[in-house]
C-alpha positions in Angstrom: 0.1 -0.1 -0.1 1.3 3.3 -1.4 1.6 6.6 1.1 -1.4 7.9 -0.6 -3.5 5.1 0.1 -2.1 5.0 4.0 -3.2 8.9 4.2 -6.9 8.4 2.7 -7.3 5.7 5.1 -5.7 6.9 8.3 -7.6 10.3 7.7 -11.1 8.5 6.9 -10.7 6.6 10.0 -9.6 9.7 12.3 -13.0 11.5 10.8 -14.8 8.8 12.1 -13.3 9.0 15.6 -13.8 12.7 16.0 -17.4 12.1 14.7 -17.9 10.0 17.3 -16.7 12.2 19.9 -18.6 15.2 18.5 -21.9 12.9 18.9 -20.5 12.2 22.7 -20.6 16.1 23.5 -23.5 16.8 21.7 -22.3 18.6 19.0 -23.3 16.9 16.1 -27.0 17.6 17.5 -26.1 21.2 17.7 -26.1 21.8 21.7 -23.5 21.1 24.0 -24.0 20.9 28.1 -22.4 23.7 29.8 -20.9 21.3 32.6 -20.0 17.6 30.9 -20.8 14.7 32.7 -17.6 13.2 34.3 -18.3 10.0 31.9 -18.4 11.9 28.8 -15.6 14.1 29.8 -13.5 11.2 30.6 -14.4 9.4 27.1 -13.5 12.6 25.2 -10.1 13.2 27.3 -9.6 9.8 26.6 -9.6 10.1 22.7 -8.8 13.8 22.1 -4.9 14.1 22.7 -3.8 11.3 20.2 -6.3 12.2 17.9 -5.0 16.3 17.8 -1.4 14.2 17.4 -2.8 12.0 14.6 -4.4 14.9 12.8 -1.5 16.8 13.0 0.7 14.6 11.6 -1.8 14.4 8.7 -1.0 18.0 8.4 2.6 17.8 7.8 2.3 15.0 5.2 0.2 17.5 3.5 2.1 20.1 3.9 5.3 18.4 2.0 3.9 19.4 -1.4 2.8 23.0 -0.6 4.5 26.2 -1.9 4.3 28.5 0.9 4.5 31.7 -1.7 1.2 30.6 -2.9 -1.5 33.1 -1.8 -3.9 32.8 0.5 -7.3 32.3 -1.4 -10.3 33.8 0.0 -13.9 33.0 -0.7 -16.2 35.6 -1.5 -19.5 35.2 0.9 -22.3 33.8 -1.5 -26.0 34.8 -0.3 -26.7 36.6 3.1 -23.8 36.7 5.6 -25.1 35.4 8.8 -24.5 37.8 11.8 -21.7 36.4 14.1 -21.9 35.7 17.9 -18.9 37.6 18.8 -17.1 34.2 19.5 -13.5 33.6 18.3 -13.4 29.9 17.1 -10.1 28.1 18.7 -7.3 27.4 15.7 -5.8 24.1 15.8 -2.5 24.1 16.9 -0.2 22.8 14.0 2.8 22.7 16.7 3.1 19.7 19.2 3.1 20.4 22.7 6.2 20.9 24.1 7.0 17.9 26.8 6.2 18.9 30.2 8.1 18.1 33.7 5.7 18.5 36.6 8.2 17.0 39.0 10.2 20.5 38.4 7.2 22.7 39.0 6.4 23.7 43.0 2.3 23.6 41.9 2.6 20.6 40.1 -0.7 19.7 38.7 -2.4 22.9 39.3 -0.4 24.9 36.4 -3.8 25.3 34.7 -5.7 26.3 37.5 -8.4 23.7 37.5 -8.0 21.2 40.7 -9.7 20.2 43.9 -10.7 22.8 46.1 -10.2 22.0 49.7 -12.8 22.8 52.1 -12.3 20.5 55.1 -9.8 17.7 56.0 -12.4 15.2 54.4 -14.0 17.3 52.0 -12.7 17.6 48.4 -15.0 19.4 45.6 -14.6 20.8 42.0 -15.1 24.6 41.7 -18.1 24.8 39.3 -16.4 28.0 37.6 -13.4 26.2 37.0 -15.2 23.2 35.8 -17.0 25.1 33.4 -14.0 26.9 31.8 -12.2 23.4 31.7 -14.6 21.7 29.9 -15.3 24.6 27.5 -11.4 24.4 26.6 -12.2 21.1 26.1 -15.2 21.8 23.8 -13.0 24.3 21.8 -10.1 21.7 21.1 -12.8 19.1 19.8 -14.4 21.7 17.3 -11.0 23.1 16.6 -9.8 19.3 15.5 -12.8 19.0 13.5 -12.6 22.5 11.5 -8.9 21.4 10.5 -10.1 17.7 9.4 -12.8 19.6 7.2 -10.0 21.5 5.4 -6.4 19.5 5.7 -5.0 21.1 2.2 -6.0 24.6 4.0 -4.3 23.7 7.4 -1.2 22.6 5.2 -0.8 25.8 3.7 -1.0 27.6 6.8 1.7 25.3 8.2 4.1 25.7 5.4 3.5 29.6 5.6 4.4 29.3 9.2 7.4 27.3 9.0 8.6 29.7 5.7 8.1 32.6 8.0 9.9 31.4 11.1 12.6 30.0 9.0 13.6 33.5 7.0 13.1 35.2 10.9 16.2 32.8 11.8 14.6 32.7 15.0 16.8 30.0 16.3 15.5 29.8 20.1 11.8 29.4 18.5 10.9 25.5 17.0 11.1 25.2 13.5 9.6 21.7 13.2 5.7 20.9 14.0 6.5 17.6 15.8 8.6 16.9 18.5 11.2 14.2 18.7 10.4 10.5 20.4 6.8 9.6 21.0 3.7 11.6 19.9 1.7 13.4 22.3 -1.1 11.2 23.4 0.8 8.0 22.7 0.1 4.7 24.8 2.5 2.0 24.9 -0.8 -0.5 25.3 -3.3 0.3 22.4 -6.9 0.5 24.0 -8.7 2.3 21.1 -8.7 2.8 17.3 -7.3 6.3 17.7 -4.1 4.5 19.1 -3.5 2.9 16.2 -4.3 5.5 14.0 -1.9 7.5 15.7 0.9 5.2 15.2 0.5 4.9 11.6 0.1 8.6 11.1 3.3 9.1 13.0 5.3 6.1 11.0 3.9 8.2 7.5 5.0 11.6 8.9 8.5 9.8 9.7 8.7 8.6 6.2 7.8 12.1 4.9 11.1 13.5 6.7 13.3 10.8 5.7 12.6 11.6 2.5 13.3 15.1 2.3 
């Protein structure tokens, strides 16, 4: 099987997985709960990070044939332009997050501000406001992932432009590679979900593309 067929197969499998996440979160029906039930939240977290990593690797593969000098195409709106909601959609992260070493932080486990609130020696509760914000960030990541999968070529052009800009600026301290070395974010030694196999295949595909350059 050639790389093109592998790309298409893993892309379709990833879209299927993400569509299932959208259904679990209620996004497929156009409505989302303000606070996700714990079981729903955990099921999304179990899949979302490796799914993001897999999508990022597909974008890297697609970007190999993109000329960063190609001008960005803007589609003219057709018909009535709907009124905006005032919300800015989150953009999909094209670069792997850096590895974290929480043991080096004095506030390990509380860096994001989302954690237990101790109200007594035997009582631990979660602040509802923090929980709502955390769930909103989770849903924003899921929406950004689906938007990226809906138009991989556009994300590939975006990545090519970002990389060209960084290289031209000679920003040595900043990363010019979107994928970090070693295991990808969300990697699990024991594959327990379909997304684990998708991520493994996408990571191998991206590695072959990098070696072919």
